C-alpha positions, -999 to +999 in steps of 0.1 A: +000+000+000+027+026+008+043+021-026+010+026-043+003+058-024+037+072-032+030+064-069-003+083-067+015+113-050+042+111-077+017+112-105+000+141-089+034+157-087+039+150-124+006+168-133+014+198-111+049+202-125+039+196-161+021+229-159+052+246-146+073+229-172+050+241-199+054+278-189+088+283-207+073+274-240+045+298-234+069+327-227+079+333-263+043+335-273+034+359-244+065+380-254+053+383-289+016+388-281+021+415-255+054+429-269+073+421-236+109+429-228+132+402-214+128+418-180+090+415-183+094+379-192+116+375-161+088+391-142+063+364-153+087+338-141+091+357-108+054+358-102+052+321-109+081+313-086+068+336-058+033+322-057+043+286-064+074+283-043+083+312-019+051+309+000+054+271+004+068+273+039+035+289+051+016+259+037+042+237+053+037+252+087-001+248+085+004+212+074+026+205+104-001+218+127-033+207+111-025+180+084-043+197+055-043+166+033-071+181+012-046+205-002-034+177-024-064+175-048-071+212-045-036+222-053-035+199-083-067+214-097-058+251-091-024+246-107-038+233-140-066+259-140-043+288-134-016+280-159-041+270-185-060+303-181-028+323-185-026+311-221-060+325-231-058+357-210-066+389-230-043+413-211-008+410-195-023+417-160-047+389-164-018+366-174+000+376-142-032+369-121-037+335-137-001+326-132-004+337-095-034+314-090-018+285-106+013+291-085-007+290-053-019+255-064+017+244-067+025+259-033-004+240-017+005+206-033+043+204-028+049+205+009+019+184+017+029+158-009+065+157+004+053+155+040+030+126+032+058+108+014+081+113+044+056+098+069+044+070+046+080+058+040+095+035+066+131+034+054+155+046+026+138+080+026+162+095+000+152+068-024+115+071-017+117+109-019+135+105-053+105+086-066+082+113-055+105+140-069+109+119-101+072+124-109+076+162-106+107+163-128+092+141-154+063+166-155+088+194-159+104+175-187+072+166-205+058+201-201+076+218-230+068+188-253+031+189-243+030+227-246+046+226-281+022+199-293-009+215-278-001+250-291+010+238-326-021+216-329-049+235-313-035+269-304-036+286-270-072+273-263-060+238-268-032+245-244-056+256-217-079+225-222-049+202-223-038+213-188-073+214-172-084+179-181-056+160-164-059+184-135-095+175-129-089+138-132-059+138-109-078+158-083-105+131-082-079+103-078-061+122-050-094+128-032-101+091-032-066+083-019-068+107+011-082+082+037-055+057+029-028+084+031-040+093+065-040+057+078-006+049+065+011+080+078-005+081+112+016+055+130+049+066+116+041+102+123+033+094+159+065+073+164+088+100+148+073+128+169+076+108+201+113+099+195+124+133+182+106+149+211+127+129+235+158+144+219+148+180+225+113+188+213+093+181+182+099+216+169+136+215+171+152+232+140+189+235+133+186+270+118+222+278+109+229+247+087+193+248+074+198+284+063+231+274+046+212+246+028+185+269+017+212+291+001+226+261-017+192+251-031+187+287-041+218+288-061+208+255-078+174+271-084+191+301-101+208+276-125+177+256-131+153+286-136+179+304-157+183+274-180+146+266-183+137+303-190+165+311-215+171+278-234+141+284-257+148+321-261+185+315-268+179+287-292+152+306-311+168+341-311+205+333-314+206+298-330+176+305-353+157+273-344+120+267-343+097+266-312+094+228-316+132+224-317+136+247-287+110+226-268+129+194-276+162+209-264+145+221-232+129+187-227+162+170-229+175+192-201+144+186-179+141+149-186+177+144-179+171+161-146+142+136-140+166+107-146+191+124-122+165+127-096+156+090-098+192+079-094+203+107-070+182+094-041+196+058-040+231+071-044+226+095-015+214+067+007+246+049-001+272+077-002+254+103+020+234+133+010+263+158+014+287+139-008+260+135-035+253+172-035+290+181-038+294+157-067+264+171-085+278+207-085+313+196-095+300+175-125+276+203-137+303+231-138+319+223-172+288+216-193+270+247-180+300+269-187+306+257-223+269+255-233+267+290-249+298+282-271+284+250-285+261+241-314+245+209-328+249+176-311+274+190-286+248+215-273+225+186-268+252+166-249+260+196-227+223+202-219+218+165-210+248+163-187+240+196-170+204+186-164+212+152-151+239+163-127+224+195-113+190+180-105+204+147-091+207+165-058+170+174-057+158+146-034+189+146-012+186+183-004+149+178+005+158+149+029+187+168+044+163+197+051+138+174+068+166+159+089+178+194+100+142+202+111+130+170+129+093+173+139+087+202+115+088+182+083+062+203+065+082+235+072+114+218+060+097+206+029+083+240+022+117+255+025+134+229+004+108+224-023+094+259-022+112+289-008+147+280-020+135+268-054+113+299-057+144+320-053+151+310-089+124+335-100+146+363-085+176+348-104+155+347-136+146+384-134+182+394-126+195+373-155+168+389-176+182+423-167+217+411-177+204+398-210+186+430-218+217+452-212+246+429-222+231+400-241+218+366-234+251+348-239+266+367-209+236+357-188+242+320-197+279+324-188+269+337-153+247+306-149+278+285-158+298+300-129+271+295-102+281+259-093+313+272-077+297+291-048+272+263-045+299+238-040+317+259-014+285+264+007+277+226+004+312+218+018+303+238+049+272+217+056+271+191+084+267+154+077+231+145+085+213+112+091+226+097+123+198+110+145+173+118+118+137+107+120+144+083+091+171+065+111+151+066+143+121+051+126+142+024+108+157+015+142+123+013+158+110-010+130+141-032+133+137-034+170+101-044+167 
């Protein structure tokens, strides 16, 4: 039963993040329709990131206190409704409002989904979190392909309908799964809170290393948001490719990240979360830095390696955040999945300013240098896991 529930949560994660993954392919159309500058395009990304990510810790806090499991179906529905409506909005301000509503749906789903995954899982939490995260990253990867197909086939109206239908269906499935999620998570949640409370209180949070980790995830988010925002624009405006080709290139980056997510969790359970995160930034440095200087197949190779390596740390950083905030898993999930990732919107608008004044290639070069400070900050993080809720629960299950 737990594996089946995690699969349902992962598919819901896929549907939610498919909407977010479709947004970059919508940006060139919005730019042309409303005659937007690169800075205004960055502002669209910022609104999406703020509403979908930066407010996630608030939803996480409420989830810790009240267990708002109904946020799962509601969040899935609102995400698809909002991002779909943005494609048919008649004014730029209506676009921003629709993006904001869709983003709130994302903010509602992510921390509650990660929190449910944490408490459903008995052992190997990095691996299980990687499966949950895999769904989201597959959604991100399929988003550009789905957007390109829907827009090319049925226009913006088809894009809106193509997002709303799976949103409604998945909301129904999640609603039916809520009772089982509550039953499966109740016993583990009680055991974890009892044991963590004995070590110093259920709300204990190691704020200094958690803040450092949030900075690391924020830098990774700058890289990810920058690449997802500007790969289509760079390929279409500088390379001269079509929107379909740009969508294919972006999908390679995002789907490679999904594969990295799937393998990063098991490797982190074997090597340790910190070591996996260090390796991911080290391996991403060269392909990101050389990307603006490549063409043809080598551009595709660089995009694949960069996507795979930089996102392989996705699940390990989430688990590390949860282990640094025992007893406040929703808050930690909101920070790791939401606030820090949402900082990528700020990175996108800053990189948009650079692109407007000095050109898009320079903005991509800056992205290529960001793994260096991320690696240094990761080096300063403590090794987690010895007294984590995951280890404590595994010990309890072994003892029983």
